[in-house]
C-alpha positions, 0 to 999 in steps of 0.5 A: 691861608686866605688872609695871607694873600690880602693886602688892604692897606700896605704893599707886599714889597718883600713877597713880590721882590722874592718872586722877582728874585726867584725868576717867577713870571708875574701876571697882574690884572685888576677889577671890581669883582663885585659879584664873582661869576663864571666869567671872572673865574675863567678870566682869572684862571686864563690870566694865571696860566700866562705866568707863575704868580697872579696879582689881582688889583682890587678897586676899593669900595670908594673906587668902585662907587666912582666908576660904577655909580650909586648902589655899587659895589654890591659887596664890600671890599672885605668880602670881595677880597676874601672871595678872590683870595680863596681862589687857587689861581690868585696869589695876591689881592691888593686893594687900591683907592685910586681910579686906576691901578697904575701905582700898584703896576709901577711897584709890582713890575709885572711881566705880563699885564692882563685885561679883558674885553675890547681894549686897544692895548695902548688904552690899557692903564699901565701898558706903556709902563709895563712895555718900558719895563720889558713886559707885555700886555695881553687882552683876554676875551670875555665869556659871553653872557656873564657880567656883574651888571647883567646879574644885578639887572636880573636880580632887580627885575626878578624882585620888581 
């Protein structure tokens, strides 16, 4: 059930602990995922293919607003979390209020930390910590032509 995969206020210690005990390879990524599009889906499926379980850290509404500015998020955190959790490739969605997911990374202890784009590995939040825990960080490429900001601009231009 989708709602069983969403943790908005608490951390699923027991679930993640059991995954570690079972030897599951845990992959972690994070983002705003404001308007889910093909680029997100390809990225999340590729992230999941790197391991057994995929945890998505989801920026809260307040966090998205601080990062993206006024007018964002377009969709509230409850809607964004349900849409993400409905994806077969996503095993858990964990909401975070901070600007970065470092606290979740430290608690979840993923085997693989995944980000997209043009990041230098050393600049990715959690890179050093995951490496110290024996894990690795992987940068996945973005699918060109797909971005939430681009979709938002098109909608606004079409309605002008």
